[in-house]
VOVEX-432146 format. One line per field, with one value per residue (C-alpha): chain; z, y, x; residue in three letters. Coordinates in nm, 4 decimals, padded with zeros to 6 digits. Example, Ala and Ser with C-alpha at 12.3 -4.5 7.8 and 13.67 -1.06 7.14 Angstrom:
c: [A:A];
Z: [00.7800:00.7140];
Y: [-00.4500:-00.1060];
X: [01.2300:01.3670];
r: [ALA:SER];
***
This chain:
c: [A:A:A:A:A:A:A:A:A:A:A:A:A:A:A:A:A:A:A:A:A:A:A:A:A:A:A:A:A:A:A:A:A:A:A:A:A:A:A:A:A:A:A:A:A:A:A:A:A:A:A:A:A:A:A:A:A:A:A:A:A:A:A:A:A:A:A:A:A:A:A:A:A:A:A:A:A:A:A:A:A:A:A:A:A:A:A:A:A:A:A:A:A:A:A:A:A:A:A:A:A:A:A:A:A:A:A:A:A:A:A:A:A:A:A:A:A:A:A:A:A:A:A:A:A:A:A:A:A:A:A:A:A:A:A:A:A:A:A:A:A:A:A:A:A:A:A:A:A:A:A:A:A:A:A:A:A:A:A:A:A:A:A:A:A:A:A:A:A:A:A:A:A:A:A:A:A:A:A:A:A:A:A:A:A:A:A:A:A:A:A:A:A:A:A:A:A:A:A:A:A:A:A:A:A:A:A:A:A:A:A:A:A:A:A:A:A:A:A:A:A:A:A:A:A:A:A:A:A:A:A:A:A:A:A:A:A:A:A:A:A:A:A:A:A:A:A:A:A:A:A:A:A:A:A:A:A:A:A:A:A:A:A:A:A:A:A:A:A:A:A:A:A:A:A:A:A:A:A:A:A:A:A:A:A:A:A:A:A:A:A:A:A:A:A:A:A:A:A:A:A:A:A:A:A:A:A:A:A:A:A:A:A:A:A:A:A:A:A:A:A:A:A:A:A:A:A:A:A:A:A:A:A:A:A:A:A:A:A:A:A:A:A:A:A:A:A:A:A:A:A:A:A:A:A:A:A:A:A:A:A:A:A:A:A:A:A:A:A:A:A:A:A:A:A:A:A:A:A:A:A:A:A:A:A:A:A:A:A:A:A:A:A:A:A:A:A:A:A:A:A:A:A:A:A:A:A:A:A:A:A:A:A:A:A:A:A:A:A:A:A:A:A:A:A:A:A:A:A:A:A];
Z: [-00.9078:-00.8899:-00.6046:-00.5337:-00.4102:-00.0604:-00.0092:00.3000:00.4076:00.6558:00.8602:00.9089:01.1496:01.1621:01.2095:01.1963:01.1929:01.5247:01.7278:01.9001:01.9176:01.6238:01.6651:01.4871:01.2128:01.1984:00.9051:00.7466:00.5568:00.2735:00.0873:-00.2033:-00.1179:00.2629:00.5469:00.7195:00.9796:01.1490:01.3233:01.5641:01.4204:01.0588:01.1752:01.2413:00.8861:00.7464:00.4252:00.1172:-00.2126:-00.3797:-00.1621:-00.2808:-00.0320:00.0275:00.2500:00.4379:00.6505:00.7478:00.6204:00.7667:00.6917:00.7109:00.5854:00.2635:00.3169:00.2659:00.1443:00.2326:00.0043:-00.3513:-00.6548:-00.9772:-01.2473:-01.0937:-01.2785:-01.5907:-01.7191:-02.0823:-02.2986:-02.6388:-02.9150:-02.6954:-02.8131:-02.5824:-02.2221:-02.0780:-02.2047:-01.9996:-02.2344:-02.1586:-01.7869:-01.7761:-01.9467:-01.7218:-01.4084:-01.5190:-01.5462:-01.2135:-01.0104:-01.1258:-00.9941:-00.6613:-00.6131:-00.6993:-00.4215:-00.1533:-00.1316:-00.1633:-00.0950:-00.1722:-00.1069:-00.3885:-00.2714:-00.6007:-00.9649:-01.3181:-01.4637:-01.3246:-01.4286:-01.0833:-01.0537:-01.3942:-01.3028:-00.9744:-01.1697:-01.4123:-01.1248:-00.9555:-01.2818:-01.3306:-01.6458:-01.5009:-01.2061:-00.9119:-00.5399:-00.3874:-00.4732:-00.2684:-00.4502:-00.4845:-00.7974:-00.8480:-00.5274:-00.4282:-00.3990:-00.3826:-00.5463:-00.3743:-00.2818:-00.3542:-00.6583:-00.7992:-01.1509:-01.2888:-01.4901:-01.2765:-01.5841:-01.7024:-01.3914:-01.6172:-01.5304:-01.7810:-01.8639:-01.6909:-01.3641:-01.0528:-00.8654:-00.9243:-00.8322:-00.5832:-00.4915:-00.2486:-00.0211:-00.3076:-00.5363:-00.2817:-00.2379:-00.6122:-00.6847:-00.3921:-00.5335:-00.8856:-00.7670:-00.5537:-00.8597:-01.0501:-00.7758:-00.5832:-00.2439:-00.1034:-00.1457:-00.1130:-00.0054:-00.0596:00.1441:00.0752:-00.0469:00.2626:00.5271:00.5982:00.4910:00.5296:00.2046:00.2987:00.5650:00.8275:00.6708:00.3340:00.4894:00.6954:00.3878:00.2024:00.5042:00.5492:00.1787:00.1413:00.4622:00.3615:00.0633:00.2659:00.1126:00.3330:00.3332:00.3627:00.3533:00.2590:00.5583:00.6417:00.8380:01.1905:01.1328:00.8665:01.0721:01.3648:01.1476:00.9588:01.2834:01.4081:01.0750:01.1052:00.8252:00.8285:00.8260:00.7843:00.5650:00.6942:00.9803:00.9618:01.1358:01.3803:01.7190:02.0530:02.0532:01.6995:01.7937:02.1049:01.8789:01.6555:01.9571:02.0963:01.7617:01.7311:01.3804:01.2574:01.0893:00.7967:00.7801:00.4578:00.5583:00.2808:00.0109:00.1761:00.2927:-00.0626:-00.2122:00.0506:-00.0527:-00.4298:-00.6443:-00.8573:-01.1671:-01.0388:-01.0780:-00.7200:-00.6646:-00.3505:-00.2133:-00.2536:-00.0921:00.2020:00.2517:00.2396:00.4850:00.7276:00.6897:00.7455:01.0829:01.1880:01.0808:01.2891:01.5909:01.5379:01.4895:01.7991:01.9917:01.8160:01.9179:02.2814:02.2679:02.1493:01.7912:01.5565:01.2973:00.9600:00.6916:00.3480:00.1287:-00.1342:-00.3972:-00.7580:-00.7185:-00.9195:-01.1454:-00.8478:-00.6902:-00.8446:-00.8018:-00.6121:-00.4543:-00.1616:-00.0090:00.3066:00.3540:00.5827:00.8266:00.8588:00.9304:01.1932:01.3722:01.3352:01.3946:01.5767:01.8193:01.6831:01.7365:01.4165:01.5248:01.5819:01.2378:01.0747:01.2540:01.1372:00.7742:00.7855:01.0465:01.1185:00.7534:00.6548:00.7176:00.4436:00.1810:00.3268:00.4600:00.8335:00.9974:00.6630:00.5718:00.7519:00.9799:00.9276:01.1110:01.0221:00.8039:00.6773:00.3064:00.2078:00.1311:00.2445:00.1893:00.2723:00.3312:00.3445:00.6387:00.9655:00.9474:01.3267:01.3490:01.0648:00.9331:00.6193:00.4978:00.3686:00.1219:-00.0292:-00.3226:-00.3180:00.0286:-00.0899:-00.1478:-00.2271:-00.2692:-00.2392:-00.3001:-00.2527:-00.2107:-00.5381:-00.5658:-00.7838:-01.0733:-01.0009:-01.3334:-01.5197:-01.6150:-01.5394:-01.8057:-01.7323:-01.9933:-01.9833:-02.1648:-02.3016:-02.3877:-02.0273:-01.9912:-02.3126:-02.2116:-01.8753:-02.0435:-02.2829:-01.9981:-01.8272:-02.1381];
Y: [00.0522:00.4286:00.5728:00.8311:00.5635:00.4205:00.0778:-00.1256:-00.4196:-00.6307:-00.9397:-01.1135:-01.0324:-00.6915:-00.6526:-00.2743:-00.2115:-00.0250:-00.3230:-00.3743:-00.7379:-00.8791:-00.8275:-00.9092:-00.6595:-00.4991:-00.2672:-00.0665:00.2164:00.3838:00.6937:00.8134:00.7266:00.7450:00.5295:00.7202:00.4683:00.1521:00.0052:-00.2816:-00.3594:-00.3665:-00.2302:00.1061:00.1340:00.2764:00.0853:00.1812:-00.0019:00.2356:00.1180:-00.1490:-00.4364:-00.6596:-00.9608:-01.0592:-01.3317:-01.5872:-01.3635:-01.1245:-00.7527:-00.5616:-00.2421:-00.2779:-00.3792:-00.1252:-00.2430:00.0175:-00.1104:-00.1976:-00.1284:-00.0766:00.0501:-00.0709:-00.4014:-00.5311:-00.8851:-00.9720:-01.0241:-01.1960:-00.9378:-00.6448:-00.5315:-00.2393:-00.3045:-00.0315:00.2521:00.4724:00.3704:-00.0001:00.0618:00.2641:-00.0069:-00.2736:-00.0729:00.0028:-00.3687:-00.4343:-00.1959:-00.3701:-00.7010:-00.5413:-00.3942:-00.7192:-00.8940:-00.6780:-00.4128:-00.0737:00.1406:00.1146:00.3192:00.3049:00.3883:00.4498:00.3531:00.4475:00.7941:00.9393:00.6385:00.5768:00.9380:00.9140:00.5864:00.7437:01.0338:00.7946:00.6007:00.9206:01.0449:00.7210:00.6173:00.2882:00.0729:00.0548:00.1119:00.4499:00.5245:00.7266:00.7342:00.8505:00.9213:00.7726:00.6905:00.9305:00.7271:00.7849:00.5750:00.2360:00.2743:-00.0069:00.1755:00.2832:00.1376:00.3357:00.1920:00.2186:00.3180:00.5978:00.6838:00.6856:00.5079:00.3737:00.5983:00.3633:00.3396:00.3329:00.5377:00.8957:00.9514:01.2324:01.3253:01.6148:01.7853:02.0250:01.7308:01.5879:01.9246:01.9872:01.6493:01.6726:02.0029:01.8590:01.5614:01.7783:01.9931:01.6816:01.5966:01.3047:01.2229:01.0968:01.1270:00.7945:00.7847:00.4645:00.3509:00.0412:-00.2971:-00.5079:-00.2408:-00.3489:-00.0027:00.3420:00.5369:00.8302:01.0845:01.2371:01.5809:01.4560:01.2907:01.6008:01.8247:01.6112:01.6007:01.9782:02.0400:01.7869:01.8727:02.2386:02.1158:01.8762:01.5737:01.2839:01.1144:00.7441:00.5625:00.2188:00.1507:-00.1979:-00.0808:00.0498:00.3754:00.4968:00.3881:00.6000:00.8992:00.8796:00.8889:01.1871:01.3640:01.3272:01.0887:00.9805:00.6069:00.3657:00.0554:-00.2655:-00.1782:-00.5306:-00.4566:-00.1921:-00.2140:-00.1524:00.2066:00.2612:00.1405:00.3577:00.6576:00.5513:00.5107:00.8488:01.0155:00.8359:00.7105:00.3940:00.1043:-00.0954:-00.4127:-00.5631:-00.9196:-01.0761:-00.9957:-01.1887:-01.4692:-01.5301:-01.5253:-01.7706:-02.0144:-01.9899:-02.2504:-02.1639:-02.1297:-01.7964:-01.6417:-01.6466:-01.8678:-02.0680:-01.8223:-01.5296:-01.7248:-01.8186:-01.4579:-01.3406:-01.6085:-01.5046:-01.1379:-01.2200:-01.3795:-01.0685:-00.8554:-01.0640:-01.0061:-00.6298:-00.5838:-00.7884:-00.5462:-00.2482:-00.3631:-00.3961:-00.0358:00.0775:00.1547:00.1331:-00.1432:-00.0688:-00.3238:-00.3542:-00.6439:-00.5066:-00.6651:-00.6013:-00.5313:-00.8411:-01.0962:-01.3308:-01.1127:-01.1423:-00.8560:-00.9452:-01.2567:-01.1703:-00.8556:-01.0279:-01.2440:-00.9790:-01.0210:-01.3936:-01.3215:-01.0586:-01.3151:-01.6095:-01.4396:-01.1090:-01.2015:-00.9987:-01.1304:-01.1609:-00.8570:-00.6524:-00.7515:-00.6484:-00.3120:-00.2579:-00.3236:-00.1063:00.1681:00.2195:00.1933:00.4725:00.7150:00.5575:00.6555:01.0027:00.9288:00.8883:00.9154:00.8897:00.5207:00.2028:00.1615:00.0956:00.3819:00.6886:00.9548:00.7183:00.6541:00.3329:00.1014:-00.2375:-00.6075:-00.9051:-01.2501:-01.5969:-01.7128:-01.5605:-01.4022:-01.3750:-01.7545:-01.7910:-01.4822:-01.6773:-01.6374:-01.2934:-01.4609:-01.6803:-01.5200:-01.7911:-01.6635:-01.3027:-01.2333:-00.8604:-00.5577:-00.2055:00.1082:00.4554:00.3142:00.1207:-00.2570:-00.3644:-00.6022:-00.8541:-01.0305:-00.7244:-00.6658:-00.2997:-00.0523:00.0803:00.1218:00.5001:00.7462:00.9681:01.2629:01.3964:01.3560:01.5459:01.8185:01.8533:01.8888:02.1523:02.3468:02.3684:02.5157];
X: [-02.4965:-02.5448:-02.3420:-02.6164:-02.8599:-02.8657:-02.7151:-02.8015:-02.5853:-02.7812:-02.7033:-02.3717:-02.0903:-01.9248:-01.5485:-01.5422:-01.1637:-01.1585:-01.0382:-01.3727:-01.4844:-01.6772:-02.0502:-02.3754:-02.4501:-02.7911:-02.7415:-02.4637:-02.6318:-02.4407:-02.5464:-02.3371:-01.9778:-02.0132:-02.1334:-02.4156:-02.5362:-02.4090:-02.7124:-02.7658:-03.1087:-03.2229:-03.5598:-03.3941:-03.2617:-03.5894:-03.5375:-03.7367:-03.7983:-03.5536:-03.2641:-03.0223:-03.0147:-02.7119:-02.7778:-02.4611:-02.6201:-02.3557:-02.0758:-01.8164:-01.8123:-01.4826:-01.3224:-01.1278:-00.7658:-00.4869:-00.1455:00.1157:00.3930:00.2925:00.5109:00.3168:00.5524:00.8795:00.8828:00.7119:00.7304:00.7944:00.4871:00.4728:00.4679:00.5718:00.9142:00.9862:00.8905:01.1144:00.8969:00.6633:00.3809:00.4136:00.4725:00.1507:-00.0535:00.0966:00.0246:-00.3302:-00.4015:-00.2283:-00.4427:-00.7594:-00.6253:-00.5335:-00.8804:-01.0564:-00.8618:-01.0244:-00.7522:-00.9215:-00.6132:-00.2415:00.0698:00.3261:00.6799:00.8520:00.8398:00.9427:00.9041:00.5780:00.3737:00.2264:00.1113:-00.0581:-00.2296:-00.3465:-00.4942:-00.6655:-00.8233:-00.9377:-01.0871:-01.2816:-01.0985:-00.9742:-01.0716:-00.8348:-00.7820:-00.7105:-00.3471:-00.0983:00.2325:00.5901:00.7899:01.1346:01.3198:01.5974:01.9150:02.2922:02.5602:02.5371:02.1721:01.9298:01.7907:02.1272:02.1120:02.4055:02.6920:03.0104:03.2113:02.9849:02.7801:02.4747:02.1509:01.8971:01.6037:01.3585:01.5535:01.3350:01.5950:01.7073:02.0716:02.1370:02.4949:02.4478:02.1984:02.1287:02.0435:01.8001:01.6282:01.6053:01.4528:01.2091:01.0866:01.0581:00.8524:00.6252:00.5593:00.4457:00.1982:00.3465:00.1958:00.5238:00.8998:01.0810:01.4464:01.6447:01.9447:02.1558:02.0301:02.0972:02.1520:02.5095:02.6294:02.4732:02.4623:02.2338:02.3295:02.1039:02.1606:02.0332:01.7288:01.6497:01.6735:01.4186:01.1863:01.1920:01.1355:00.8540:00.6721:00.6527:00.4537:00.2351:00.4079:00.5175:00.8586:00.9327:01.2647:01.3935:01.6177:01.7324:02.0342:02.0476:02.2296:01.9920:01.6909:01.8090:01.8979:01.5685:01.3727:01.5708:01.5203:01.1430:01.0441:00.6813:00.7500:01.0390:01.0422:01.2048:01.4484:01.5960:01.9256:01.8057:01.9799:01.8131:01.9440:01.8194:01.4716:01.4718:01.5352:01.2449:01.0164:01.1171:01.0416:00.7065:00.7820:00.6028:00.7827:00.6492:00.8619:00.7152:00.8040:00.5967:00.8517:01.1346:00.9040:00.7826:01.1332:01.2586:00.9850:01.0276:01.1958:01.4992:01.2824:01.1583:01.5015:01.6305:01.9347:02.0050:02.2610:02.0204:01.7394:01.9634:02.0690:01.7088:01.5925:01.8663:01.7754:01.4089:01.4812:01.6732:01.3786:01.1377:01.3596:01.3873:01.0118:00.9284:01.1507:00.9929:00.6483:00.7527:00.8743:00.5325:00.6364:00.3400:00.3753:00.2200:00.1327:00.2897:00.3983:00.6421:00.4187:00.5097:00.8804:00.9773:00.8131:00.7713:00.5041:00.1617:-00.0815:-00.3940:-00.2421:-00.0135:-00.1632:-00.2895:00.0203:00.1693:-00.1201:-00.0525:00.3149:00.2308:00.0153:00.2534:00.5898:00.5335:00.2569:-00.0347:-00.3841:-00.5878:-00.7895:-00.4725:-00.3454:-00.6747:-00.6702:-00.3116:-00.4112:-00.7244:-00.7595:-00.3879:-00.2887:-00.5284:-00.2414:-00.0291:-00.2864:-00.3350:-00.6834:-00.6328:-00.9760:-01.1555:-01.1188:-01.0186:-01.3208:-01.6893:-01.8553:-02.0606:-01.8966:-01.6251:-01.5811:-01.7570:-01.4635:-01.5955:-01.5302:-01.7495:-01.5993:-01.7552:-01.5398:-01.4207:-01.0711:-01.0630:-01.0677:-00.8164:-00.6371:-00.5416:-00.8999:-00.7985:-00.5591:-00.8317:-01.0143:-01.2801:-01.3790:-01.4181:-01.7864:-01.7927:-01.5685:-01.7044:-01.5013:-01.6437:-01.9944:-01.9882:-01.9811:-01.6885:-01.7482:-01.4726:-01.5152:-01.3920:-01.0294:-00.9804:-01.0862:-01.4319:-01.7049:-01.7272:-01.9458:-01.6696:-01.8923:-01.9221:-01.5467:-01.4845:-01.7303:-01.5565:-01.2172:-01.3514:-01.5126:-01.1736:-01.0162];
r: [MET:GLU:SER:SER:LYS:ARG:VAL:ILE:ILE:SER:GLY:GLY:THR:LEU:ILE:ASP:GLY:SER:GLY:LYS:PRO:SER:ARG:PRO:ASN:GLY:ALA:VAL:VAL:ILE:GLU:GLY:ASN:LYS:ILE:ILE:HIS:VAL:LEU:ASP:ASP:MET:LYS:ASN:ALA:SER:ALA:THR:PRO:ALA:ASP:THR:ALA:ILE:ASP:ALA:THR:GLY:LYS:TYR:ILE:MET:PRO:GLY:LEU:ILE:ASP:GLY:HIS:VAL:HIS:LEU:SER:SER:HIS:GLN:GLY:ALA:LEU:PRO:GLY:VAL:ARG:HIS:THR:SER:THR:PRO:GLU:PHE:ALA:THR:LEU:TRP:SER:SER:ARG:ALA:VAL:ALA:LYS:VAL:LEU:ARG:SER:GLY:VAL:THR:GLY:ILE:SER:VAL:PRO:GLY:GLY:LYS:PHE:TYR:VAL:ASP:VAL:THR:VAL:ARG:GLU:ALA:VAL:ASP:ALA:GLY:LEU:ILE:GLU:GLY:PRO:ARG:ILE:PHE:CYS:ALA:GLY:ARG:ALA:LEU:THR:PRO:PHE:GLY:GLY:ILE:PHE:ASP:ALA:SER:ASN:PRO:ASN:SER:ASN:GLU:ALA:PRO:ALA:ASP:ALA:VAL:GLY:LEU:LEU:CYS:HIS:SER:VAL:ALA:ASP:TYR:ILE:ARG:GLU:ALA:ARG:ARG:GLN:CYS:LYS:ARG:GLY:VAL:ASN:MET:ILE:LYS:ILE:ALA:ASP:SER:TYR:TRP:GLY:ASP:THR:GLN:THR:VAL:SER:GLU:ALA:GLU:ILE:ARG:ALA:VAL:VAL:GLU:GLU:ALA:HIS:ARG:ARG:ASN:VAL:VAL:VAL:SER:ILE:HIS:SER:ARG:GLY:GLY:GLY:THR:THR:ARG:ASP:ALA:ALA:ARG:ALA:GLY:VAL:ASP:TRP:ILE:PHE:HIS:ALA:ASP:LEU:ALA:THR:ASP:LYS:ASP:LEU:GLU:ALA:VAL:ALA:GLU:ALA:GLY:VAL:PRO:ILE:MET:PRO:ALA:PHE:ALA:GLN:CYS:ALA:ILE:ILE:ALA:GLU:LEU:ASP:ALA:ALA:LYS:GLY:PHE:GLY:SER:SER:MET:LYS:SER:ARG:ILE:ALA:GLU:GLN:LEU:GLU:LYS:ASN:PHE:GLU:SER:ILE:ARG:LYS:ALA:ARG:LYS:LEU:GLY:ILE:GLN:ILE:LEU:VAL:GLY:THR:ASP:SER:GLY:ASN:ALA:ALA:ALA:PHE:GLU:TYR:GLY:LYS:HIS:HIS:ALA:ARG:GLU:LEU:GLU:ILE:LEU:VAL:LYS:GLU:ILE:GLY:PHE:THR:PRO:MET:GLU:ALA:ILE:VAL:ALA:ALA:THR:ASN:ASN:ASN:ALA:LYS:VAL:ILE:GLY:LEU:ASP:GLY:LYS:VAL:GLY:THR:ILE:GLU:PRO:ASP:ARG:LEU:ALA:ASP:ILE:THR:ILE:TRP:ASP:ALA:ASP:PRO:ILE:LYS:ASP:ILE:ARG:VAL:LEU:GLN:GLN:PRO:ASP:LYS:LEU:HIS:LEU:VAL:MET:LYS:ASP:GLY:ARG:VAL:ILE:ASP:ARG:SER:TYR:GLU:GLY:PHE:ARG:HIS:LEU:ASP:VAL:GLU:PRO:LEU:ARG:ALA:ASN:ILE:LEU:SER:GLN:GLY];
***
């Protein structure tokens, strides 16, 4: 489908991402990569034979989902015949295949909070250039972490970390500033800071967090933080981070500080929920699973309190951070958990994963709703997610995925059939 032609989606039920009740759809009119009209009556669409018609009768039209916590290059599984899986080359190929799976599941945007080398930035650039198929990508480089942080992969005897470590060790405010500058130079969208694994200790100081925030914000780059513990959650809010991951052990006073600062929290429950359900064959022993299940219950409690305080809850799954998490499979699991455990209505959960989550891919006000002048990232489902939010986890119920006004071929594995000559000519013209 040529993106320059008009596309008209008629019939069906519209769930536009704004939180308004579902309503009958007359016509959603798309021209190029933007929605230009959302009409109550198909008669007002002024359709012509040149338009591409999509009949959604009996189906449900929604914005594309946005997963705010997806790791691409952080973990690669072993493959037969591949000898060196710790290289940037293999991580790039793995991640390129992963993004195609994510897009085909109805997720048109992802935020990637950390990975190996600058693989995620390169994959983002390849998607933007049209070389590979994938969702919109908003990404960090390696996570900034101290000794004892969750991404500290150093050897205690040598203090050296492997070349493919997801974390970059920082030992002082000067280290944090230097690395923030380096990553901004490479073109990251976000700086990710990482505190301790469980949150039972605080490994990053408020001064270090504040230094990163000030440095990144001057360069129009956002800052997120892995913070399961209360102290770091409070200090991160005071330092002005853009959003906080997890906040499992946040106390009432910590959450009050977050509310006062107006900082959103993205709990990413799905990761722990999936691990708690896995059998031992997946590599998680009984003691680890018990610890995670206990931590998950504490996180439910803290986020219920956060919601009562008016803190915005964003949606992310932590997909891809271990072999247990399959791309394209769990991205809507978080919505089910928000409904079941936190008290969201299905509509509130959908709004959180579309309109509200637009900020985590740097497109607040540009994607996440189906209305005029928004980018045309749209999904169509065969069943009603308002009646059962679990529909969004069922690929057999996904009828169509559109990104940027173009219907995605979901039978394809990721690399697009491109005419390389225009690409080569464009490169030559740029010198």
